[in-house]
N, C-alpha and C positions, 0 to 999 in steps of 0.2 A: 381594515385588512388591505384595501386598495392602496392606502398611503404607505403601509409597510412594504408591499410588493414594489411600489414605485421607488422607495428608498433603496431597497435591495438592488434593483436594476441600476439605479444611479451610481451606487457604490461600486458595482461590478464594472460599469462603463468607465468610471473614473480610474479604478485600479488598473484597467487594461491600457489606459492611455498615459497616465501620469508617471513621472519618474518615481523610483521607489528607494526606500532605505530599508536595510535589513537589521532587525533588532533581535537580541537574544533575551528570552524571558524564561525564568525558572518557575516551574509549577510544582506544588507539593503533591505527595502521593495521595491517592484517593482513600487508601486504607492505612490503618495504623500499623507501622512496622517498627515501632519503638523497640530498641534493644537488639535489633538485627543489623549487623554490618557484614558478616561473613556468611556466604551461602555456598552450599554444595549442590550438585545435581545428581539426583537419584535415577531410578529406572524409568524407562518409557515403554509402556506396554502397548502392543498392537492388539486391541480387543477384537476388532472385526475388519476384515478386508474382503469386500465382495467385488470381484473383478469379472467382467463378462466381455468376451470377444465375439462381435457380430460381423459376419461376412456375407455379402450379397453377390450372387452370380446368376445372371439371366433371370432376375426376378425371384430367385430362391434364396431365402435367408437361412444361414446356419449360425445358431447361437450356442456358444460353448463357454461354460464357466471355467475360470482359471483359479487354481488353488495355489496359494503361496506355501512353501515349506516352512518348517519351524526356523531354519537357519535364515531364510529370506526375511521372515518377520523380525527376527533378531537384528539383522543388518539394517532393516528399515527403521526400527526403534533407535538404533545407535545413530543413524543419520539425523533423525528428528532431534535427538538429544544434543547432537553436535550443534544444531542450529540454535538451540536455547543457550548453550554454553557461549556461542559466539555473541549473542545479544547481551548476555550478562557481562561478558568481558568488555564490551563497548561502554557499559554504564559505569561512571565513576562513583556512583552513590553506594554501590555494593562492592565488596571484595570477594572474588571467586576463589573458593577452596577447591583445588584440583585433586580430587580423590575419586576412585571408582569403587570404594567400599560399599556405599549405599546402592549403587547400581547392581552390584553382584548379589544383592539380596533377592533379586529376581522380579519382584512385583511390589507395587505400592503398598499393598496390605502387609506383606512381610516386612517391608521397610518400616512402616508405622509401628508394627508390633515390636521390632527391634529397638526403635527409638524410645518407645514407651517403657520398655524394660531396661533401658540404658545398655543394651547389648551391642554396642559398637565401640570401636577403638578411637576413631577420630573425634576428639572433643572440641576441635577448633571451630567447626561449623555451628553457627547459631540457628540455622534453618536449612531445609532441604527442599528443592523443587523436584516434583515428579510429574509424570504425565500419562495420559491414556489417549489412544488414537482410534477413530472409526473412519473407514474409507469405503465409499461406493464408487466404482469406476466402470465405465463402458467404453470399449474401443470398437470403432466401426470402420469397415472397409466396404465401399460400394461404388456404384456408378449410376449417375443420373442420365437417362436418355432425353434427348431434345431433338425436335424436328427442325430442319432448316431447308428453306427453298434455295436451290442452287440453279443459277441461270448460265447457260453456255451459249455463246454466239460464235458461229463459224466465221472464217475470214471471207474476204471478197465484198462485193457490193451488189445492190439490186437483186436480180433473181438468183444470183449465186450465193447469197447469204441467207442464213436462217438462224432462229433462236430456239432453244429447248430448255424447259424448266424441269428439274428433277427434285423430288423431295427425298432428303437423306436423313437417316437417324444417326445423330452424333452422340457418342457415349462420353460422359465427363466423369472420370473416376475421382474419388475423394477418400480422404481418411479423416476421422474425427476422434477426439478424446474428450470426454466430459464426465463429471462426477461431483461428489460432495465429500468434503473432509471436515470432521469434527475433532477438536483437540481439547482435552481437559487438562488444565494446569493447576497444580496445588502447591501452596507454600506452607510447609509444616515447621513450626518452631520446635527446637530440640528440648530446651529447658525453659519453662515447663512445656511438656508436650501438648501442643494445640495447633489446630488448623488456623493459620493467619488469613489465608486467602484461597479461594477456589473459583475457577472461572472455566466455563465451557463455551467456546466460540466455534462457529461454522463458516466455512468458505466453500463457495461453488466455483468450479472451473470448467472451461470449455475451450477447446482448440480445434480448428478446422483448416485443412489444406485441400487443394484440388477443387473440383467442381467447375462449373462454367465460369470462365474469366469474364470480367466486365468488358463489354464491347467486342468480345471475340466473335459473336454470331454475325456481326456486321462485316467482318473481314474474312470470314472463313470461305466465302464463295470464291474469292480470287485465289485462295491457296489450295482448294480441294481439287485433286486430280484423279483420284481413284475412288470408285464407288463400290468396290468389292467388299465382301465380308471381312477381308483382311484388315480393313481400316479399323474395325472394332477392337481387334487385338492391339493394333498399333496405338490407339488412343489410350488403352488401359496401361500400356507400358510407359506412357509419358509421365505419369505421376511418380513412377519408380525412378526415373532419371532426373526428376525435378530437383532443384537446389533447396526447395522447401522441405523441412522435416518437422514432425511433431516433437515437442519437448518430451523428454523421457518421463516416465511415471515418477521416478525418484526425484528428478529436478522439480517437477510440479509440486510434489508434496513438501519438499524442502523449502521452496519459496513461500508457500501458503503457511507452513508451520512457523517460519520466521516472522511473517506478518502477525500471526496470533501471539507469538512470544513477545513481540514489541509492544502490542497492546497490553499484555499482562504486566510487563515490567513497568509501563507507565502508571499502572494502578497501584503498584507497591513501592515505587521509588520516586524521588525527586527527578524531574526531567527538564531538559533545556530545549525550548522550542524556538526555532528561528522564524520570525515573522517578516514577510515582505510587506511593508506599509507604504501607502502612497504619500508622496510629498505634494503639498499644495503648490500649484504653479503660478498663482496670482500675486505672489509676494516678491521680495527682493531676489533677483536672479543669482547674485553672488552667494547669498545665504543658501539658496536652493542647491547650488553646486556643492557647497560645503557639507550640507546634510547628506546629499547623495553619495559623497565621497567618504562619509563616516567621520568627518572632522567635526564632531559634535560640539566640543568646547569652543572652537573658533566660530562656529555657527551661532552658539549662544551669545558670545560677545558681540557679534554683529547684529543679531536680532534684538537683543536687549536695548541697544542704542537706538535702533530704528523704531521699535514699538513704544519707547518712552515718549517720543515726540509725535509719532503718527501711528496709532494702533490699527494697522491693516490686519483683518482677520486671518488671512493666509499666513502672514508673518507670525501672528500669535500661535496659530496651529503648528507651524514648523518649529517654533520655539518650544512648544509643549512636546513635540516629537523628539527634539534634541534632549530635553530633560528626561524624557522617558527612556531614551537610549542609554543614559548614564546612570539610571536607577533613581533619579530624583522625582519620585512619583507625585509628591505633594505639589511641587512647582509645575509639573506637567499638568496635573488636574486644574490648577489655577489658570494656566494659559488656555487650556481647552475650553474652560468655562467662559473666559473673556471672549474668545473667538465665537462661541455659540451665542453669547449675548448680542453680538453685532449681527450675526447671520443665523437666526434660529432654525432655518430650514435646511442648513447644509448637513447632509448625511455623514460626510467625512468627519466633521467636528464632533457630531453626536457619537459616532463610532469610537473616536479617540477617547472621549470622556467615559463611555461605557467600558472600554477596555481597561482604563486605569482603575475604575471602581472594582472591576473583577480581580485585577492583580492585587489591589490593596486588601480586599477581603481575604485573599489566600495567603497574604504575607505573614500573618501571625503563625499559621500552621507551618508554613515553609521555614520560618526562623526556628521554630521548635524542632522540626525534623532535622535540619542541618546541624543544630547544636547537639542533638542526640548522637549524630554520626561522628561529629568531631571529638566526642568524649571517648569513643571506642578505640 
């Protein structure tokens, strides 16, 4: 366990210091979506929205539940649906069918019944995504009191001068927004009617503005001039005139829903991941620059000549990295193994070999999925 932790620390330190190459790696879908190329987006239901507004004044809390109207829930559902459409449109693996026929069915249950009975007109879509949303939200407005010793010194010197300390209560107003979002996404095949994938993920969110600024208590003495009760009201106004604002409820939900939708699409489609991979710095400097610039074939030509006469392990690793970048995984594995034979304790070499083994295991499934989509 200690050795694993040490390796992890070494890899992170190397990655933060070493130059990097960016590689694009395709990964297969986690779930079988054979036969599905064209997808439509159905209704997104707001199952539950619990919103509470908390306000504190002079130590007294006022808690008021906020109820969304049916039209507000519908608008929120459309906004979340738009996020899913945007994520699908970015994915080249699926073709998006732009239709609102399934959304107009109102609920996921009604949509499933219509699809099972073939009671829909658009026969182009091979599957439909629908969703359900649960949200708990608390908005808070308050003010935190804090005591501060203020020292005042009169002018003059000797007997003519004196100092006075006064304890003042300073009020730091703040606003916060926190809550939980749960989104269920379901992919339903149209013919035959079956649930291909269903996933429910949760996101927690929290935003806070105002409150006591860092270091402010050290400088407030020199700025404080008025000790009257009017200061309290002036402090409370400061947050209203601040340039800081809380993100809107709709913006927060849209961002979190987009994150969940991205995770779901990765489960049901081939995805391309861009990996920043560290370049070994102990080899040939010119070859290193070529790898970093993405000139992988030129780097291969240079490194093959070098490693044929003098097998430097860093050059062997960078040669493997270049082969990996152009999709020659067998040659990449060979060079990673050769580098690891020379330096068995190098975590970067071991990580490269492990990455290639993982890509190779997924390659058969990836090939089958891509071939299935090309036939459609």
